[in-house]
C-alpha positions in Angstrom: 0.0 0.0 0.0 1.9 3.1 -1.2 0.0 5.5 1.1 1.1 3.6 4.2 4.4 4.4 5.9 5.7 1.9 8.5 7.8 3.4 11.3 9.5 0.9 13.7 10.7 2.1 17.1 12.7 -0.4 19.1 12.3 1.3 22.5 10.1 4.3 22.4 10.7 7.0 25.0 7.8 8.0 27.2 7.5 11.3 25.3 7.3 9.5 22.0 4.6 7.2 23.4 2.6 10.2 24.6 2.7 11.8 21.1 1.7 8.5 19.5 -1.1 8.0 22.0 -2.4 11.5 21.4 -2.2 11.3 17.6 -3.7 7.8 17.4 -6.6 8.9 19.8 -7.4 11.9 17.5 -7.4 9.6 14.4 -9.5 6.9 16.0 -11.9 9.4 17.6 -12.6 10.9 14.1 -13.1 7.4 12.7 -15.5 6.5 15.4 -17.4 9.8 15.2 -17.7 9.3 11.4 -19.4 5.9 11.9 -21.5 7.1 15.0 -19.8 4.6 17.3 -19.8 5.3 21.0 -16.7 3.9 22.7 -18.5 3.4 26.0 -21.5 1.5 24.7 -20.7 -0.2 21.4 -19.0 -3.6 20.9 -15.3 -3.7 21.6 -14.6 -5.9 18.6 -16.2 -3.4 16.3 -14.2 -0.6 17.8 -10.9 -2.6 17.5 -11.7 -3.4 13.8 -11.9 0.4 13.1 -8.6 0.9 15.0 -6.9 -1.8 13.0 -7.7 0.1 9.8 -4.9 2.4 10.9 -2.5 -0.5 11.5 -2.4 -0.2 15.2 -1.0 -3.2 17.1 -3.1 -4.9 19.8 -1.3 -3.2 22.6 -1.7 0.3 21.1 -5.4 -0.4 20.3 -5.9 -1.2 24.0 -4.1 2.0 25.1 -6.2 4.1 22.6 -9.4 2.4 23.8 -8.6 3.1 27.4 -7.7 6.7 26.8 -10.8 7.4 24.7 -13.0 5.5 27.1 -11.6 7.5 30.0 -12.2 10.7 28.1 -15.8 9.9 27.3 -16.5 8.6 30.8 -14.9 11.7 32.4 -17.0 13.9 30.2 -20.1 12.1 31.4 -19.5 12.1 35.2 -17.0 11.4 37.9 -18.9 8.2 38.8 -18.7 7.0 35.1 -15.0 7.8 35.1 -14.4 5.8 38.3 -16.5 2.9 37.0 -14.6 2.9 33.7 -11.3 2.8 35.6 -12.5 -0.2 37.6 -13.0 -2.0 34.3 -9.4 -1.1 33.4 -8.3 -2.5 36.8 -10.2 -5.7 36.2 -8.5 -6.1 32.8 -5.0 -5.5 34.2 -5.8 -7.9 37.1 -6.6 -10.6 34.6 -3.4 -9.9 32.6 -1.2 -10.0 35.7 -2.8 -13.2 36.9 -2.2 -14.8 33.5 1.4 -13.6 33.4 2.1 -14.7 37.0 0.8 -18.2 36.7 4.3 -19.5 36.0 5.7 -17.8 39.1 3.5 -20.0 41.3 5.8 -22.8 40.1 8.8 -20.7 41.3 7.1 -20.2 44.7 6.7 -24.0 45.0 10.5 -24.2 44.8 10.7 -22.7 48.3 9.2 -25.9 49.7 12.2 -27.7 48.3 14.6 -25.3 50.1 15.3 -22.9 47.1 14.8 -19.3 48.1 12.9 -17.3 45.4 11.4 -13.8 45.8 7.6 -14.1 45.3 6.0 -10.7 45.5 2.4 -10.4 46.6 0.1 -10.5 43.5 -2.1 -7.7 44.8 1.0 -5.5 45.1 2.0 -6.3 41.5 -1.5 -5.5 40.2 -1.5 -2.2 42.1 1.9 -1.2 40.8 1.1 -2.2 37.2 -2.3 -0.4 37.4 -0.8 2.9 38.8 2.0 2.8 36.2 -0.5 2.3 33.4 -2.7 5.1 34.6 0.3 7.4 34.9 1.3 6.5 31.4 -2.0 7.3 29.8 -3.0 10.3 31.9 -1.0 12.9 30.0 -2.5 11.8 26.7 -6.0 12.0 28.3 -5.3 15.6 29.4 -3.9 16.6 26.0 -7.1 15.1 24.4 -9.3 17.0 26.8 -7.4 20.3 26.1 -7.7 19.6 22.3 -11.5 19.2 22.5 -11.9 22.3 24.7 -10.0 24.4 22.3 -11.8 23.0 19.2 
């Protein structure tokens, strides 16, 4: 496709990621508005299909979905925003549980006399969630500013 340019970044800086998030959010927001799709109420698969038109990887689709969902929920009410973020927390909890299943095997090694650091799963979930929210928060604020100025 001659109109598509592929840019590969090995280890994007946090500033680069914020710029990418903001730009992708604007692009996807226009796409969803064009098709009258509400990110808070419509089917997630349909929304992700629209995002993939822009060649966003699964991880970036999830980030854009979370930023736009947080934006729409915050615009609705504080309660809707908190409820949306609880959904993000549930997703992150499921991801962490899936990733840490293998570490249970490591914890079982302690019974055999091998010392292995096994952090509390709830602590891991809380740290991952806070880091994720801190990562997407600037993009959310830029998006809110953009729509106030528009």
